[in-house]
DSSP file (Angstrom, degrees, kcal/mol; ACC not computed):
  #  RESIDUE AA STRUCTURE BP1 BP2  ACC     N-H-->O    O-->H-N    N-H-->O    O-->H-N    TCO  KAPPA ALPHA  PHI   PSI    X-CA   Y-CA   Z-CA
    1    1 A M     >        0   0    0      0, 0.0     4,-2.0     0, 0.0     5,-0.1   0.000 360.0 360.0 360.0 -44.1  -71.8   23.9   32.1
    2    2 A I  H  >  +     0   0    0      1,-0.2     4,-2.5     2,-0.2     5,-0.2   0.882 360.0  54.2 -67.4 -37.0  -69.6   25.4   29.3
    3    3 A A  H  > S+     0   0    0      1,-0.2     4,-2.2     2,-0.2    -1,-0.2   0.901 108.9  48.7 -62.6 -40.5  -70.7   22.7   26.9
    4    4 A E  H  > S+     0   0    0      2,-0.2     4,-2.5     1,-0.2     5,-0.2   0.901 110.4  50.9 -65.8 -40.1  -74.3   23.6   27.5
    5    5 A I  H  X S+     0   0    0     -4,-2.0     4,-2.5     1,-0.2    -2,-0.2   0.925 111.5  47.6 -63.2 -44.3  -73.6   27.3   27.0
    6    6 A L  H  X S+     0   0    0     -4,-2.5     4,-2.4     2,-0.2    -1,-0.2   0.877 111.5  51.2 -64.9 -37.6  -71.9   26.7   23.7
    7    7 A M  H  X S+     0   0    0     -4,-2.2     4,-2.2     2,-0.2    -2,-0.2   0.935 112.5  44.7 -65.2 -46.3  -74.7   24.4   22.5
    8    8 A V  H  X S+     0   0    0     -4,-2.5     4,-2.4     1,-0.2    -2,-0.2   0.903 112.3  53.1 -63.8 -40.9  -77.4   27.0   23.4
    9    9 A F  H  X S+     0   0    0     -4,-2.5     4,-2.5    -5,-0.2    -2,-0.2   0.912 108.8  49.7 -60.6 -43.2  -75.2   29.7   21.8
   10   10 A G  H  X S+     0   0    0     -4,-2.4     4,-2.3     1,-0.2    -1,-0.2   0.906 111.4  48.6 -62.2 -42.7  -74.9   27.7   18.6
   11   11 A L  H  X S+     0   0    0     -4,-2.2     4,-2.3     2,-0.2    -2,-0.2   0.899 111.9  49.4 -63.7 -40.5  -78.7   27.1   18.4
   12   12 A I  H  X S+     0   0    0     -4,-2.4     4,-2.7     2,-0.2    -2,-0.2   0.917 110.2  49.8 -66.8 -43.2  -79.4   30.8   19.0
   13   13 A V  H  X S+     0   0    0     -4,-2.5     4,-2.4     1,-0.2    -1,-0.2   0.924 111.6  49.5 -61.5 -43.6  -76.9   31.9   16.2
   14   14 A G  H  X S+     0   0    0     -4,-2.3     4,-2.3     1,-0.2    -1,-0.2   0.902 111.8  48.7 -60.7 -41.3  -78.6   29.4   13.9
   15   15 A L  H  X S+     0   0    0     -4,-2.3     4,-2.6     2,-0.2    -2,-0.2   0.900 110.6  50.2 -65.7 -41.7  -82.0   30.8   14.8
   16   16 A I  H  X S+     0   0    0     -4,-2.7     4,-2.7     2,-0.2    -2,-0.2   0.913 111.3  48.8 -64.0 -42.0  -80.9   34.4   14.3
   17   17 A I  H  X S+     0   0    0     -4,-2.4     4,-1.4     2,-0.2    -2,-0.2   0.923 112.6  48.2 -63.6 -43.4  -79.4   33.5   10.8
   18   18 A A  H  X S+     0   0    0     -4,-2.3     4,-1.1     1,-0.2    -2,-0.2   0.914 115.0  44.6 -63.7 -42.7  -82.6   31.7    9.8
   19   19 A I  H  X S+     0   0    0     -4,-2.6     4,-2.6     1,-0.2     8,-0.3   0.901 110.5  53.9 -68.8 -40.2  -84.9   34.6   11.0
   20   20 A S  H  < S+     0   0    0     -4,-2.7    -1,-0.2     1,-0.2    -2,-0.2   0.767 103.5  57.1 -70.0 -23.0  -82.7   37.3    9.4
   21   21 A R  H  < S+     0   0    0     -4,-1.4    -1,-0.2    -5,-0.2    -2,-0.2   0.857 110.6  44.3 -71.1 -34.4  -82.9   35.5    6.0
   22   22 A L  H  < S-     0   0    0     -4,-1.1    -2,-0.2    -3,-0.3    -1,-0.1   0.939 140.8  -8.7 -72.5 -47.2  -86.6   35.8    6.2
   23   23 A S     X  -     0   0    0     -4,-2.6     4,-2.2    -5,-0.1    -1,-0.3  -0.863  56.0-154.9-154.4 114.1  -86.7   39.4    7.4
   24   24 A P  H  > S+     0   0    0      0, 0.0     4,-2.2     0, 0.0     5,-0.2   0.851  97.8  54.2 -59.6 -34.5  -83.6   41.4    8.5
   25   25 A I  H  > S+     0   0    0      2,-0.2     4,-2.5     1,-0.2     5,-0.2   0.924 108.9  47.0 -67.3 -43.7  -85.6   43.7   10.7
   26   26 A I  H  > S+     0   0    0      1,-0.2     4,-2.7     2,-0.2    -1,-0.2   0.885 110.8  54.0 -64.7 -37.3  -87.2   40.8   12.6
   27   27 A G  H  X S+     0   0    0     -4,-2.2     4,-2.2    -8,-0.3    -2,-0.2   0.907 110.1  46.2 -61.5 -42.6  -83.7   39.2   13.0
   28   28 A I  H  X S+     0   0    0     -4,-2.2     4,-2.4     2,-0.2    -2,-0.2   0.912 112.9  49.5 -66.6 -43.1  -82.4   42.5   14.5
   29   29 A I  H  X S+     0   0    0     -4,-2.5     4,-2.5     1,-0.2    -2,-0.2   0.917 111.6  49.5 -61.9 -43.2  -85.4   42.8   16.8
   30   30 A F  H  X S+     0   0    0     -4,-2.7     4,-2.4     1,-0.2    -2,-0.2   0.907 110.2  50.9 -61.8 -42.1  -85.0   39.1   17.9
   31   31 A L  H  X S+     0   0    0     -4,-2.2     4,-2.4     2,-0.2    -2,-0.2   0.913 111.0  47.9 -62.6 -43.4  -81.2   39.7   18.6
   32   32 A I  H  X S+     0   0    0     -4,-2.4     4,-2.3     2,-0.2    -2,-0.2   0.923 112.7  48.5 -63.5 -44.6  -82.0   42.8   20.7
   33   33 A M  H  X S+     0   0    0     -4,-2.5     4,-2.3     1,-0.2    -1,-0.2   0.887 111.0  51.8 -62.6 -38.0  -84.7   40.9   22.7
   34   34 A L  H  X S+     0   0    0     -4,-2.4     4,-2.3     2,-0.2    -2,-0.2   0.917 109.0  49.2 -64.9 -43.8  -82.2   38.0   23.2
   35   35 A L  H  X S+     0   0    0     -4,-2.4     4,-2.1     2,-0.2    -2,-0.2   0.904 111.4  49.4 -63.2 -41.7  -79.5   40.3   24.5
   36   36 A I  H  X S+     0   0    0     -4,-2.3     4,-2.4     1,-0.2    -1,-0.2   0.912 110.7  51.2 -62.8 -41.8  -82.0   41.9   26.9
   37   37 A G  H  X S+     0   0    0     -4,-2.3     4,-2.6     1,-0.2    -2,-0.2   0.884 108.3  51.4 -62.1 -39.7  -83.1   38.5   28.1
   38   38 A I  H  X S+     0   0    0     -4,-2.3     4,-2.6     2,-0.2    -1,-0.2   0.915 110.8  48.1 -64.0 -43.2  -79.5   37.4   28.7
   39   39 A V  H  X S+     0   0    0     -4,-2.1     4,-2.2     2,-0.2    -2,-0.2   0.925 114.2  45.9 -64.1 -44.8  -78.8   40.5   30.8
   40   40 A V  H  X S+     0   0    0     -4,-2.4     4,-2.3     2,-0.2    -2,-0.2   0.921 114.4  47.8 -64.8 -44.2  -82.0   40.0   32.9
   41   41 A F  H  X S+     0   0    0     -4,-2.6     4,-2.5     2,-0.2    -2,-0.2   0.913 111.4  50.7 -63.3 -43.0  -81.3   36.3   33.3
   42   42 A S  H  X S+     0   0    0     -4,-2.6     4,-2.5     1,-0.2    -1,-0.2   0.909 110.8  49.1 -61.2 -43.1  -77.7   36.9   34.3
   43   43 A H  H  X S+     0   0    0     -4,-2.2     4,-2.2     2,-0.2    -1,-0.2   0.910 111.4  49.7 -62.7 -42.5  -78.8   39.5   36.9
   44   44 A Y  H  X S+     0   0    0     -4,-2.3     4,-2.2     2,-0.2    -2,-0.2   0.916 111.8  47.5 -63.0 -44.6  -81.4   37.1   38.3
   45   45 A I  H  X S+     0   0    0     -4,-2.5     4,-2.5     1,-0.2    -2,-0.2   0.914 112.7  48.7 -64.5 -43.4  -78.9   34.3   38.6
   46   46 A R  H  X S+     0   0    0     -4,-2.5     4,-2.4     1,-0.2    -1,-0.2   0.884 110.6  51.4 -64.4 -37.9  -76.3   36.5   40.3
   47   47 A K  H  X S+     0   0    0     -4,-2.2     4,-1.9     2,-0.2    -1,-0.2   0.910 111.1  47.4 -65.9 -41.9  -78.9   37.8   42.7
   48   48 A E  H  X S+     0   0    0     -4,-2.2     4,-2.2     2,-0.2    -2,-0.2   0.915 112.2  50.1 -63.1 -43.1  -79.9   34.3   43.7
   49   49 A E  H  X S+     0   0    0     -4,-2.5     4,-2.6     1,-0.2    -2,-0.2   0.895 108.9  52.0 -63.0 -39.9  -76.3   33.3   44.1
   50   50 A L  H  X S+     0   0    0     -4,-2.4     4,-2.3     2,-0.2    -1,-0.2   0.887 108.3  51.4 -64.6 -38.6  -75.7   36.3   46.3
   51   51 A T  H  X S+     0   0    0     -4,-1.9     4,-1.9     2,-0.2    -2,-0.2   0.916 111.2  47.6 -63.3 -43.4  -78.6   35.3   48.5
   52   52 A E  H  X S+     0   0    0     -4,-2.2     4,-2.1     2,-0.2    -2,-0.2   0.916 111.8  50.0 -63.7 -42.8  -77.3   31.8   48.9
   53   53 A L  H  X S+     0   0    0     -4,-2.6     4,-2.9     1,-0.2     5,-0.2   0.896 108.0  53.8 -62.0 -39.5  -73.8   33.1   49.7
   54   54 A K  H  X S+     0   0    0     -4,-2.3     4,-2.5     1,-0.2    -1,-0.2   0.899 108.0  50.3 -62.1 -40.4  -75.3   35.5   52.3
   55   55 A E  H  X S+     0   0    0     -4,-1.9     4,-2.2     2,-0.2    -1,-0.2   0.918 112.8  45.9 -62.7 -43.9  -77.0   32.5   54.0
   56   56 A V  H  X S+     0   0    0     -4,-2.1     4,-2.8     2,-0.2    -2,-0.2   0.910 113.0  49.2 -67.6 -42.4  -73.8   30.5   54.1
   57   57 A I  H  X S+     0   0    0     -4,-2.9     4,-2.1     2,-0.2    -2,-0.2   0.931 112.2  48.8 -62.1 -45.2  -71.7   33.4   55.4
   58   58 A A  H  X>S+     0   0    0     -4,-2.5     5,-2.2    -5,-0.2     4,-0.8   0.905 112.9  48.1 -61.2 -41.6  -74.3   34.1   58.1
   59   59 A H  H ><5S+     0   0    0     -4,-2.2     3,-0.6     1,-0.2    -2,-0.2   0.929 111.4  49.4 -64.8 -44.9  -74.4   30.4   59.1
   60   60 A N  H 3<5S+     0   0    0     -4,-2.8    -1,-0.2     1,-0.2    -2,-0.2   0.837 118.5  38.9 -65.0 -32.6  -70.5   30.2   59.2
   61   61 A L  H 3<5S-     0   0    0     -4,-2.1    -1,-0.2    -5,-0.2    -2,-0.2   0.477 106.8-125.0 -95.4  -3.1  -70.3   33.3   61.4
   62   62 A S  T <<5S+     0   0    0     -4,-0.8     2,-0.3    -3,-0.6    -3,-0.2   0.928  70.4 117.7  56.7  49.7  -73.4   32.5   63.5
   63   63 A I      < -     0   0    0     -5,-2.2    -1,-0.2    -6,-0.1     2,-0.2  -0.831  69.2 -92.9-132.3 171.7  -75.0   35.9   62.8
   64   64 A S    >   -     0   0    0     -2,-0.3     3,-1.4     1,-0.1    -3,-0.0  -0.503  32.4-116.6 -84.7 159.9  -78.2   36.9   61.1
   65   65 A Q  G >  S+     0   0    0      1,-0.3     3,-1.3    -2,-0.2    -1,-0.1   0.756 112.6  66.9 -66.3 -23.8  -78.3   37.8   57.4
   66   66 A K  G 3  S+     0   0    0      1,-0.3    -1,-0.3     3,-0.0     0, 0.0   0.690  91.0  64.3 -69.7 -16.8  -79.3   41.3   58.3
   67   67 A E  G <  S+     0   0    0     -3,-1.4     2,-0.5     2,-0.0    23,-0.5   0.220  85.1  92.7 -91.6  15.1  -75.9   41.8   59.8
   68   68 A I    <   +     0   0    0     -3,-1.3     2,-0.4    21,-0.2    21,-0.2  -0.943  47.5 178.3-116.2 125.8  -74.1   41.4   56.5
   69   69 A L  E     -A   88   0A   0     19,-2.6    19,-3.4    -2,-0.5     2,-0.4  -0.984  21.0-138.2-121.2 135.9  -73.1   44.3   54.2
   70   70 A F  E     -A   87   0A   0     -2,-0.4     2,-1.1    17,-0.2    17,-0.2  -0.760   8.7-136.0 -95.8 138.7  -71.2   43.8   51.0
   71   71 A D    >   -     0   0    0     15,-3.3     3,-0.5    -2,-0.4    15,-0.4  -0.789  25.6-177.3 -89.7  95.8  -68.4   46.1   49.9
   72   72 A V  G >  S+     0   0    0     -2,-1.1     3,-0.9     1,-0.2    -1,-0.2   0.816  72.2  61.6 -68.6 -32.5  -69.4   46.4   46.2
   73   73 A E  G 3  S+     0   0    0      1,-0.2    -1,-0.2    -3,-0.1    -2,-0.0   0.817 109.0  40.4 -68.7 -30.4  -66.4   48.5   45.2
   74   74 A R  G <  S+     0   0    0     -3,-0.5    -1,-0.2    12,-0.1    -2,-0.2   0.382  86.7 121.6 -98.6   4.5  -63.8   45.9   46.1
   75   75 A T    <   -     0   0    0     -3,-0.9     2,-0.5    -4,-0.3    10,-0.2  -0.456  52.4-148.0 -69.2 135.8  -65.7   42.9   44.7
   76   76 A R  E     -B   84   0A   0      8,-2.4     7,-2.6    -2,-0.2     8,-1.6  -0.926  17.2-172.4-109.6 127.1  -63.9   41.0   42.0
   77   77 A K  E     -B   82   0A   0     -2,-0.5     2,-0.3     5,-0.2     5,-0.2  -0.796   9.6-169.5-114.7 157.1  -66.0   39.3   39.4
   78   78 A S  E >   -B   81   0A   0      3,-2.7     3,-1.1    -2,-0.3     5,-0.0  -0.771  47.3 -90.3-127.4 179.5  -65.2   36.9   36.5
   79   79 A F  T 3  S+     0   0    0     -2,-0.3     3,-0.1     1,-0.2    -2,-0.0   0.855 127.6  48.1 -59.8 -34.7  -67.3   35.8   33.6
   80   80 A L  T 3  S-     0   0    0      1,-0.3     2,-0.3    24,-0.0    -1,-0.2   0.520 125.4 -82.9 -86.9  -5.7  -68.6   32.9   35.7
   81   81 A G  E <  S-B   78   0A   0     -3,-1.1    -3,-2.7    23,-0.1    -1,-0.3  -0.906  75.2 -12.2 137.8-166.1  -69.5   35.0   38.8
   82   82 A W  E     +B   77   0A   0     -2,-0.3    -5,-0.2    -5,-0.2     3,-0.1  -0.411  39.9 179.1 -71.2 143.0  -67.8   36.4   41.8
   83   83 A R  E    S+     0   0A   0     -7,-2.6    15,-2.3     1,-0.4     2,-0.4   0.684  73.8  14.8-106.2 -36.2  -64.3   35.3   42.8
   84   84 A K  E     -BC  76  97A   0     -8,-1.6    -8,-2.4    13,-0.2    -1,-0.4  -0.994  63.7-176.1-146.3 132.4  -63.8   37.4   45.8
   85   85 A L  E     - C   0  96A   0     11,-2.3    11,-3.6    -2,-0.4     2,-0.4  -0.902  14.9-146.8-123.8 154.8  -66.2   39.4   48.0
   86   86 A Y  E     - C   0  95A   0    -15,-0.4   -15,-3.3    -2,-0.3     2,-0.4  -0.993  21.0-172.6-121.4 130.1  -65.6   41.7   51.0
   87   87 A V  E     -AC  70  94A   0      7,-2.6     7,-2.7    -2,-0.4     2,-0.5  -0.935  18.1-148.5-126.4 146.5  -68.3   41.8   53.7
   88   88 A F  E     +AC  69  93A   0    -19,-3.4   -19,-2.6    -2,-0.4     2,-0.2  -0.950  30.8 162.8-108.9 130.7  -68.8   43.9   56.8
   89   89 A T  E >   - C   0  92A   0      3,-2.1    29,-1.7    -2,-0.5     3,-1.1  -0.775  56.0 -94.7-135.6 179.4  -70.5   42.2   59.7
   90   90 A S  T 3  S+     0   0    0    -23,-0.5     3,-0.1    -2,-0.2   -22,-0.1   0.641 125.8  53.4 -72.1 -13.3  -71.1   42.6   63.4
   91   91 A K  T 3  S-     0   0    0      1,-0.4    -1,-0.2   -24,-0.2     2,-0.2   0.319 123.1 -89.6-102.5   6.9  -68.0   40.4   63.9
   92   92 A G  E <   -C   89   0A   0     -3,-1.1    -3,-2.1    24,-0.2     2,-0.4  -0.706  58.1 -40.8 122.4-172.1  -65.7   42.4   61.6
   93   93 A E  E     -CD  88 114A   0     21,-1.0    20,-3.3    -2,-0.2    21,-1.4  -0.801  55.9-171.7 -97.4 136.8  -64.6   42.7   58.0
   94   94 A F  E     -CD  87 112A   0     -7,-2.7    -7,-2.6    -2,-0.4     2,-0.5  -0.964  23.3-139.3-131.3 145.3  -64.0   39.5   56.1
   95   95 A E  E     -CD  86 111A   0     16,-2.9    16,-2.7    -2,-0.4     2,-0.7  -0.905  22.9-153.3 -96.4 128.5  -62.6   38.6   52.7
   96   96 A V  E     -CD  85 110A   0    -11,-3.6   -11,-2.3    -2,-0.5     2,-0.5  -0.904   5.9-163.9-109.6 109.0  -64.8   35.8   51.1
   97   97 A N  E     -CD  84 109A   0     12,-2.3    12,-2.1    -2,-0.7     2,-0.5  -0.818  12.8-149.4 -90.8 126.9  -62.9   33.6   48.7
   98   98 A I  E     - D   0 108A   0    -15,-2.3     2,-0.5    -2,-0.5    10,-0.2  -0.853   1.5-150.5-104.2 125.8  -65.3   31.6   46.6
   99   99 A H  E     - D   0 107A   0      8,-3.2     7,-3.1    -2,-0.5     8,-1.3  -0.815  19.0-166.6 -95.0 131.0  -64.4   28.2   45.3
  100  100 A R  E     - D   0 105A   0     -2,-0.5     2,-0.4     5,-0.3     5,-0.2  -0.867  18.4-169.3-120.9 151.1  -66.0   27.2   42.0
  101  101 A D  E >  S- D   0 104A   0      3,-2.9     3,-1.6    -2,-0.3    -2,-0.0  -0.935  83.2 -17.8-137.9 114.4  -66.4   24.0   40.0
  102  102 A N  T 3  S-     0   0    0     -2,-0.4     3,-0.1     1,-0.3    -1,-0.0   0.870 128.4 -52.7  55.7  40.6  -67.7   24.3   36.4
  103  103 A G  T 3  S+     0   0    0      1,-0.2     2,-0.4  -102,-0.1    -1,-0.3   0.203 118.1 107.3  86.5 -17.1  -69.0   27.8   37.2
  104  104 A E  E <  S-D  101   0A   0     -3,-1.6    -3,-2.9   -23,-0.0     2,-0.3  -0.771  73.6-119.0 -96.0 138.7  -71.0   26.8   40.3
  105  105 A W  E     +D  100   0A   0     -2,-0.4    -5,-0.3    -5,-0.2     3,-0.1  -0.585  31.7 175.4 -78.4 138.2  -69.7   27.8   43.7
  106  106 A V  E     -     0   0A   0     -7,-3.1     2,-0.3     1,-0.4    -6,-0.2   0.537  59.5 -10.8-118.2 -14.0  -68.9   24.8   45.9
  107  107 A G  E     -D   99   0A   0     -8,-1.3    -8,-3.2     2,-0.0    -1,-0.4  -0.980  54.6-136.5-175.3 167.4  -67.5   26.5   49.0
  108  108 A I  E     -D   98   0A   0     -2,-0.3     2,-0.4   -10,-0.2   -10,-0.2  -0.954   4.8-148.6-136.1 155.6  -66.1   29.6   50.6
  109  109 A D  E     -D   97   0A   0    -12,-2.1   -12,-2.3    -2,-0.3     2,-0.6  -0.994  13.8-151.1-119.5 131.8  -63.2   30.7   52.8
  110  110 A L  E     -D   96   0A   0     -2,-0.4     2,-0.6   -14,-0.2   -14,-0.2  -0.917  11.5-171.1-104.2 120.0  -63.7   33.5   55.3
  111  111 A I  E     -D   95   0A   0    -16,-2.7   -16,-2.9    -2,-0.6     2,-0.2  -0.951  21.3-130.9-113.4 119.2  -60.5   35.5   56.0
  112  112 A S  E     +D   94   0A   0     -2,-0.6   -18,-0.2   -18,-0.2     3,-0.1  -0.492  29.0 172.1 -72.0 130.9  -60.8   38.0   58.9
  113  113 A I  E     -     0   0A   0    -20,-3.3     2,-0.3     1,-0.4   -19,-0.2   0.761  67.8  -5.5-104.3 -42.1  -59.5   41.5   58.0
  114  114 A S  E     -D   93   0A   0    -21,-1.4   -21,-1.0     2,-0.1    -1,-0.4  -0.966  51.5-136.0-149.1 165.2  -60.6   43.4   61.1
  115  115 A N        +     0   0    0     -2,-0.3     2,-0.2   -23,-0.2   -23,-0.1   0.129  56.7 133.0-108.6  18.4  -62.6   42.8   64.3
  116  116 A V        -     0   0    0      1,-0.1     2,-1.3   -25,-0.0   -27,-0.3  -0.522  61.5-125.1 -74.3 134.3  -64.6   46.1   64.2
  117  117 A D     >  -     0   0    0     -2,-0.2     4,-2.2     1,-0.2     3,-0.3  -0.677  30.1-177.0 -79.0  95.8  -68.3   45.8   64.7
  118  118 A Y  H  > S+     0   0    0    -29,-1.7     4,-2.5    -2,-1.3     6,-0.2   0.781  77.1  60.4 -70.7 -27.0  -69.5   47.6   61.6
  119  119 A M  H  4>S+     0   0    0    -30,-0.3     5,-2.4     2,-0.2     4,-0.3   0.897 110.8  41.5 -66.0 -38.1  -73.2   47.4   62.5
  120  120 A K  H >45S+     0   0    0     -3,-0.3     3,-0.7     3,-0.2    -2,-0.2   0.905 115.6  49.7 -72.8 -43.0  -72.5   49.4   65.6
  121  121 A E  H 3<5S+     0   0    0     -4,-2.2    -2,-0.2     1,-0.2    -1,-0.2   0.864 117.3  40.1 -65.0 -36.9  -70.1   51.8   63.8
  122  122 A L  T 3<5S-     0   0    0     -4,-2.5    -1,-0.2    -5,-0.2    -2,-0.2   0.424 105.6-126.0 -92.1   0.9  -72.6   52.4   61.0
  123  123 A N  T < 5       0   0    0     -3,-0.7    -3,-0.2    -4,-0.3    -4,-0.1   0.907 360.0 360.0  53.0  45.0  -75.7   52.5   63.4
  124  124 A Y      <       0   0    0     -5,-2.4    -4,-0.1    -6,-0.2    -1,-0.1   0.422 360.0 360.0 -92.0 360.0  -77.2   49.9   61.1
């Protein structure tokens, strides 16, 4: 995964240099469009990953996906994605440790923090 990212990055830098030699303004516009594209793509990938994680968490706890709320403030991220999430469910609060291999998540561990039914407490 990292090799592919570096290869694409090298191609993009070469393309930006070639375009900016022809016209610096077009090179700057291309760079801005590229940065916006990277941010949008990253957001899309993270959203898809979060949906998959929600499915796995719901399956492991035998609850519906609607019964899962994420604690965004305590979430820990790295460049490759989430490392640790905290979720509130009808079965309590859980710490979700995410195991990664080459940037892709391969498994999770659910560690129970409390047994409070947050769906009932929050009237959700």
